[in-house]
N, C-alpha and C positions, 0 to 999 in steps of 0.2 A: 301674377299671371304666368301662365306657362311659357317656357321659352319654346318658340316654334322654329323649326328648320323646314323651309320649303325647298324641295328637291325637284330638279327639272332635267330629264334626259333630253339631249338634242343632237341633230346631226344636219348640217348643210341646209339651214333654213333661217337665216339671220332675220328676214323681215318678220316672220311669224313669231320667232323668239323674242324679238324686241317688243312686240304687242303683248305678249304674255308677261314679260318681265314688268312692263309698265303697269299692268294690272296688279301684280304681286306687291310692287313697291308702293301702290296707292292703297294698300289695305288699312282699314280703319280698326287697328287692334293695338290695345295699350300696352301689351307686353312686348318683349324683344322678339325680333324676326330676323333670321339670317336666310340668305338665298344661296344654294349651291347647284352649280350647273355641272352635269356630266357631259362633256363634249366629245362626240365621236366623229367630228367633221373630217372630211378628206383634205381640206385646205385650212390655212390659218385664219381665214376671213371671219369665222365666228369669234375666235379668240381675240382678234384685233378689234372687232366691233364692241365686244365686252369690255376690254381694257379702256376703250375710248369713252364709251357712253355709260357704262355701269362699273366703275372701278371698285365699288364696295362689294360686288357679287364675286363669291368665290368659285373658282373653275377647277375641276379635276378632269384630267384626260381619261377618255373611255376608248382604249385601244381595241377592245372587242367590238365596239360599234353597236351592240345590241341594247335595247332599252332596259332589259332586266339587269345586265351587267352595269349599265350606267346608274340605275336606281340603287343598286347595292354599293357602288363606289361612292355616291353622293351620301348614302346612309352612314358609311364607315367615317365620313369626314364631318357629319353633322353633330352639333353640340346640343341641339334642343331636346326637350323631354317629349315633345310632340312633333311628329313628322307629317307634313302635308305634302301631297304630291300635286304638281302642276305639270301639264304637258306643253310642248313647244306650240301646238295649234290651239291651246285653251286660253280663254280669257276669264279671269276670276272676278266676280262682282266685288265691291269694296269691303262688304261685311263677310266674305266667304270664310277667311281664317277665324274670325271671331266666333262665327256660328259653328264652325267645325270643332273648335275646341270646347265650346259649351255643350254641343250635342254629344261628344265624347264623354264629358263629365256627367251629363244627365242620364245617359243610357247605359253607361258601363260597357259598351260594345268594344269589340276588338278593332273593328274598322267602321268608320262613318264615312259615307259619301252620298252622292245625289245624282242628279239628272244631268245627262249630257244634251245641252240644247244647241243642236246643230243650226248654224246660220252662215249663208254665204253671201258673197258680194257680186260674184259674176252669175250669168245665167246658168252655167253648168253646176256651180257650187250650190246655187239655190235649189236646183233640181235634186241634187244629192242630198241636201239638207231635208227637203220635204219627204224623199223616199225613205230616208233613215229615221224618221220620226212618225212612221205609220206601221200598222200591223203587217202590211204586205212586205215592208222592208225588214223589219226586226222581230217580228212575232209578237210575243207577250213580254218583251224585255221592259221591265219597269224603269230601269235606269236610262232608257231612251224615250219612253213614252210618258213617263210620269205616273203618279198613283199615290196610294196612302202611304204615310210614314210607317216603318216597321222593319222587322228582319227580312232579308232578301238573300239572293245567292251570290250577287255581285253588284258592284256599284261603279260609278265613273269617278276616276282619280282615286281619292282615298285619303284618310287621315287616321293615324295610329299613335298611341303611345309608343315611344321608342322601345320600352322593355317588351311590349307585346310583339312588335315587328322583329326584334332580335331573337326572342325566344322561339318564334316561328321559323327562324333560319332565313328571314329575308325573302327575296325573290329568287326563283331558281333560274340561274343564268344559262341553263341549257335550252331555255325557251326564247325564241325570237319574237313570238307574238302569244297572246293569250295568257301573259304572265300575271295579270291581274286577277282573272277568274281562277287560275290554278292556286295563286296565293290565298284567295278568299276560301277556296275548297278546303285547303290545308287548315285554315283557321277554324272552319266550321267542324271539321273532323276532330279538332282539339277540344270541341265543346264551346268555343267562342261564337259570338254573334257578329254578323255583318249587318249593319244598320243603314236603311235608306231613309234619307231626309230630303223630301222634295224641294225644300227651301234652299238646299245646297246645289244651286243650278248654275253650271258653268257653261258658257258659250264655247262651242267647238267649230272651228273652220274646216270644212271637208276638203278633200283632194280637188284640185282645180282642172284635172283633165282625165280622159277616159283611161289612158295608159297607167297613170298612177292609181286610179281606182281599181283597175284589174289587179295590179300587183298587191295593193292592200288587202283586198278580199281574197285573192289567191293564198296569201300568207296566212290570213285568218283561218281559212279552211284547213290548210295543212297542218298548222300547229294546234288547231283544235283536235284534229285527229290524234296527234301525239298525246295530248292531255287525256283523251278518252281511252287511248290504249293503256295508259298508266292508271287512270282512275275511272274505270267503266261506270261506276255508280254516280259520277258527276254529270252524266247525260241528261239533257233537257230536251223536251219534245220540239222546241223551236229549232234546235240544232240539226234536226233530221230532214227539215223541209228541203234545203238546197241539195243535199245528196240524193234524196228520193226524186227530185226533179231531174237531176242529171241521169239517174238510172232509168226514169221514164222516158226521157228523150233518147237515150240509147237503145231502149226497147222499141221506140218508134222507128228509128233508123232500120233496125233489123226487120221489123214488119214490112217496112217500105221495100227492102231488098228482097223480101220474100213475095212481093207482089200485092200485099195486103194495104192497098193505098189509103183507103178510108179509115181503117184501124190505125194506120201509122199517123194520120193527121189528127187524130183525136186529142192527145195530150198537148201537142204544140198549139193547136187552136184554142183550147180551153185555157191554156196558160196565157196566150196572147190576149185573148179576150178579157181575162181577169185583170191582168196588169194594165191594159188599156182603159177598161172601165174605172179601175182604181185611180188611174192617173186623172181621169176627168173629174172624178168626184173630188180629189185632192185639189185639183186646179180651181175648181168652182168655190170650194171652201176657203182656200188660201188667197184667191184672186190674184194669182200669179201666172203669167203666161209661160214661165219656166217649166211649168208642169208638163209641157208638151215633151220634155225630155225624159220624164219619169219612167215611161216604159223601157227606154234604153238603159237608164241607170239601174232599174230594178233587175233587168235580164243580166246586166253585167255583174251585179252583186251576187245574184243567186248562182249563176254558172261559174263565176270565178271561185266562189266559196265552195260549191259543190265539187268542182273538179280538183281544187286544192285538198279537199278532205280525202279524195281517193289517191292523192299523190303525196303522202306525208314524207318528211325527211327521215333518215335513218335514226335509230336510237330511241331511247325512252328518257323520261325525266328521272331525276333523282327523288325518290320518295321521301328521303330525309335530307333535304338541302343543307349544306354546311352552314353553320352559324356566321353571321357577318360581323 
């Protein structure tokens, strides 16, 4: 059996990390597994928790504190010939590693991953989970909605043969967000295949408050803009929805200032009607009263992402990241 290294970037989230680690350490895999944490926390709390509860887990400091830098640092320390990514807010089912290794061998793909199954415990988390597993929230993203097995543009988490990941140069540490999509784009440009296996389903716990959700999706939008400036051909139709909404609402404000009140109201009213009706349908199907918050969640996601898209950080990515 392949030697597997599970790598996890983390920062200031001991509770969620503990849940993720418990799921990794409960894997039903007959081969050797090591776990490497790249810790970018601001306090020693995470390291102390790991030393006390998970002494067998290896920890590497991530002074840059970004996800991509942490993944590269963990990769450098990994001994496995198969690398499996897990995130702090993810929970892997017991057969996840076993199936990932088998799917890599069966398909010959460069990267194998599956679906992000969002699930929350609080009312707000459940609303976010419902919103981000529907077309209104994520467009046609198969790794969020599910779908048939086969080639895809990107997947949730990921599993690679170490040699494949190293040959591609690892993750681009210039990216704060969108590092997974960017790596998968480079792999596909090299003629490799990114493979979606719907049975590789990992639970993801969404952000638990509005402020954190705004920050998350603002960062998603601004770093997606950087990726698109570097790789314009990587653009997908679903990625235009939020920026177009922001432009439409800006045009509505301009029309309102010009005195064209009814024209100014058209886009906001249609948008509000769409997300409200969508929330009602989702709430009826899921039988969850948390659906009442879905319009707020959808508007937060769309506007944060769209505004972030127009406010990218300076600089571009390295089209040929250094080998790790």
